Each structure stands twice: as structure tokens, then as C-alpha cells.
N, C-alpha and C positions, 0 to 999 in steps of 0.2 A: 220251223214255226213261222219265221218271219215272212216267208213267201208262200206258206201253206202248201208245200209240195205234197204230192200224193205219195205218202209213205207212212210206215209204222215205226215209231220210236219205242223200243222196248227197254225199260229199265229193270235190270236184274239186280235187285237190292238185297244184299246180305249184311247191310248196316256197317260197312267198313271197306277199306281197301285190303281185301283178303289175300289177293295173289302176290302182294309185296310185303306180307308180314303182319297183317291185321292192324293197320293204322286207322285212326279215327277219320271219318269223312263227314260230309254234310248230312248224311243219312244216319250217322251214329246217334242213338238217343241219349238223353241226359243220364249221366251217372254210369254209363256202360264202360267197362274196362276194355281198353285196346292196348297195343304196344306203345302208343303215344298219348294215352290218357289212363294213367295207372291209378292204383288205389294205394294210398299210404298217408303219411302225415301231412303232406303238402296238398294233395288233391284226392278226391273220391270220384274217379272216373271222369267222363266228359263233363265239362262245366256248363254246357248250354244245350237247349233243345235242338232236335234235328229239324232240318228244313222240310217242309211239306211240298215235295216236288210235284205231286199230282195237282195240288192247288195252284202252284206256280204256273203250270201248263194251262190250267183252267183260266187263269188270269190273262193268258195270251189269246184266249178265244179261238182256239183251234176247234175243229168239228167234233172230235171224240177223245175223251179221256176215260181211263178205267183203272181200277186196282184189282188184283187177283192173286190167287195162291193155289198151291196144289192140294191144300186141305179141303177146298171146295171146288172139285174138278168140273162139275157141270156149269157152275157160274163162270169159271175160267174159259171153258170151251165156247160158251155163248158170247163172251166178250171178245175172244179171239176172232170169231166169225164177224162180229160187228166191226171190230177194228179193221179187218180186211175190206169189208164193204165200204166203210167210210174212207179208207185210204184209196180205194179204187174210184170212188164217186164224188168225194167232197174235199179231200185234202189230208192234212196231217192227223194221224191218230197216235195217241200216247197211251201205253199200258205199263203200269208199275207192278212188278211181281215181287212179293216178299219171299225170299228163298233162305232156307236154313243153311248155316255153315257150322256143322257139328264140331269141327276141329277148333275153330276160333271162338265159337259160342260156348265151348266146353260143355256140350250136351251129348248124350249117347247117339250114335249113328242112327239107330232105329227109332229115335224119337222125333225126327225132323218134322213130320206131318203134325204130330201132337203139339210141338212147340209153336209152329206156325198157326195152328188152329186156336191155341190159347191167345196168341197176339190178336187174332180177329175177335175172339169172344170177350176180350177185355176192352175192345174198341180202340186199342192202340193202332191196329191196322184195319180200318173199316173197309168193307167191300162195297164199292159204288161205281157209278159211271156218270159222265157228264156229256150229254148230247146237245150240241149247239147251245150250250149255256144252261141247260136244264139238268139238275142233279137228281139222280135216283139212287137211293141206297138199295143194294140188291140182296143184302143180308141184314135186315133190320133186327136189332137186338133190343128186346124190352128191357127197361131199366132194372126190373127185378131179376132178369136173367144174365145181366152183364157181370162178368167176373171182375174182381179187383185186380189191379195190375200185378200185385205180388204173386198171384197164381201163375202168371206167365214168367215173371222175373225169377222165381225160385226154381224154374226148370233149367236154367243155364248157369254155368259156372261163372260166366263173365258178368253176371248181375246179382248173384246171391248176396254179395256184400251189401247191396242196397237195403236188404231187410233189416240191417243193423243201423241204418241211418233214416229215422222216421221223417226228418225234415226234407231230405232229398226224395224219399219215397212219396211223401205228401205232395211235393212240387211236381213230381212225375205224374201222379194220379190227377192232380189239378189240371195239368196241361192236356192230358188225354181226355178228361171230361169236357174241357173247354172246346177242344177241336170236335169232339163228338156232338156236343150241343149245337155248335155252329153248322156242322154237316146236316144234322137233323132239320135245322131251320131252313137250309137250302133245299133239302128234300121236300119239305112241306110247302115251300113257296117258289114257284118257277122263276120269279123275278129276281131272286137273290143269287 
């Protein structure tokens, strides 16, 4: 990013350090259970919100940033092609992919695409791109079609406990709504 090298940086995000035993990471969302953010009397999952890495990269003003997932394959293929074009012609491209981890998410193996689709449909993981500072939401979800976060969280064993904690669930929903509102404002105004 610093030198704007002609390259693609791909973040394969499964919300934790899964290959070393499912420890929490900067991308683990609020309240999610990991081996280092347990659920019990002392704590209820991770104690703070995840970092929005795509927006961190956007703040570095690289030529191209995108989010994608397997649940929306055409969107992902278009963004992969754009990332390659930007990397060849303008400099650094960053693509963040949300990827299911059935073992550590405690969800059925055959539900991965559905779990990821629910993350998108709740606006927890919005699909968008930023081209030279201009944000475009590529899968706009109308407010009346947006799913509440519990529809996504109830699909995973690592988050089902949140349904019993309305204060944490409310804080989670509030942060998702805040980020979605901010992203929509950037989509509507090219100067943001």
C-alpha cells in the first residue's frame, strides 16, 4: 500500500486464527466465541467490534478495494477481474473475501454458502467496491429486505449464545446498522 505496488492483496477472512486453534483476531466480531474469547460467567465472547479492514485500506487511498464471497459468484468474478486490471494498470488492489469455517463456526459443512449469504443479507458483510475513492455498493439491500443479525447468528454454534443476551445482540445490530448507513452515504456521494 505504501508504495502502491502493482499487486493484489487478498484477505481470506474466516473471522479468526483458525489454523492454530480458532483464536480471536482483529476480524472476529463482537460476542463471537473462540478458544480465546469464551462464553461463561466472566465474559460473553469477544468484547469489542471487529476492525473494518476494507475501510482501513480505503483510507490508504489505493486504487481498488472490494469485498466478495462465494454466495454471490458473479459479483466475485467481476471484482476479481477488476482487481487484476487495477493491479496491472494502477497499483495495489485489495479484495476481502468472507469464507465459512464450518468446524470452528460450528455450522453444518453443507451450509457454508447459506451462512455467508446471511452475513451479506443482514448487511454485516456488505458487497461493495471502492475505485479511486468512489464507493459503489454492488448488492444494495433495501431496508425492508435487510435481515436482522440474529438470522445470521442463529446459524452458527459459535454465536447462538448471543440470542440469550439482548444487550450484546442489540449492540451488535447497532454497529452493523451504523456501518451500513455510513457505507450507503458513501455510495450516494462520491466525495465521501
